[in-house]
N, C-alpha and C positions, 0 to 999 in steps of 0.2 A: 470535526468527523466527525464528533456529535450528533451536531445538525445533521448532518446529511441521513445518520443512522435513524435518527427520531421525523424525517421529513419520510425517508423511505415507510417507516414503521407505519407510520399515518396513512401513506398510500396505499398497505394495503391489500386486493381487492378482494371483496365482502362476499365475495362466490366460496371461497374456502371455507370448507368448513370448520366451526367457530367450536373452540377449546373454550371451557370455563375458562373462568379470569383466573384462576389460582393458579393452571396447570401453566400458561400462559407467562404467566411471572416468574410463577418456578425454573421454567427453562427459558426465560429471558437472561434471568438471573445467572442462572447457571453457566452460561453461553457465555455471560461478559465477565464473570471471574474465570472461569479458563484464560480467555482472549487476556486477559489482564495477567492471568499468568505466564501468559507466552510472550506478553512484553517485557517484564520486569526480567525472566529468565535471559532472552536474549540481553535487557537491558545491564542483565550484569555480568553475563557471559563477554559481550563488546566493550564494554570498560575496564571489567576488574586486570586484563594484561596490562593496559596504560598503569591503572595505579597501582599494582604490585611492583612496575617498572619506578614508577616513583619512590616507589617506597623502600625502594632498593638503595636509591640514588639519596633518601635521605638519613639512609640507614647506612651510608658510608661506601657503598659499593661505586663501583668509579664511572662515571656517565660518560655515556658512546653515542651521542644521537645521530652519527653516522651509521648506527651498526644496523643488522639486516632486521633483527630484533625489536631494535625499538621504531624503525618504517614499519613492521608490521601490526605493532599495539597501534598506531595511527593510523592504519588502514582499516583495520579491525575497529574502533573507534566509530569512523565515519560510515563503516556498513550499519552500525547501528540506527541511520535516520533514514535509510534505505532499504531495511525489512520492516521499519512499521507499516508501511500503506501496503507489501504484501499478505502481514498479516492479520491486515483487516479486510481484506481482501477475500483471505480464502477461510476467514471464521462466520462472514455474514454474506450472507446470498444477496440480502436486502443491499449494502452494499455494493456488493458486486454489482447488480444492478442498476442502481444509480447514478455508480458512478460508468458503467457502460453506457446509460443518457445520456449522460453529461458529456462525455469525450466524445462518444460517437453522431449522436447526433451534430456535435459542432462538425464533425469531418463530413457528415453526410452534407450538414447545410453549403457549406464553402463546395463540394464539389459539384454540388448541381447550380449552386448560381455561378459559376465561373464557367466560360467557354470552353467545349471540346479541347482538346488537343487533336484529334484527330481532323483532317480534313476530309470534308466529307461533296467537295463541290467534283464536278466530272472533268476531265480530262479533255483536250482534244485527241483523239487517237485518229489515225488515220486509217481510210476504209476498207 
């Protein structure tokens, strides 16, 4: 993902009014720190439930791996992997543009190279 971000930053159009380099770096640094803070918060939120459950088991609480709470902790744990791409998409407009270009150009290319599913031939109709 970092390579995708670097590549989209390097390919930014020159027609945009250029800011001084120090302002660009400060803005990029601030945006990176903000994104990392959001990713870290989501990581801690998603993993803490499961880890607290296992800590309780190690402290002597009865283990019930068929309980709804345990299944909740596992589902929340796996959602962390799903959340990260959305965080990057919403935080970086360049990432969003590059991802759209990557996936949508592939869809457009596949649909234009294939034959149309609509039959355009004329049928014999009675006069």
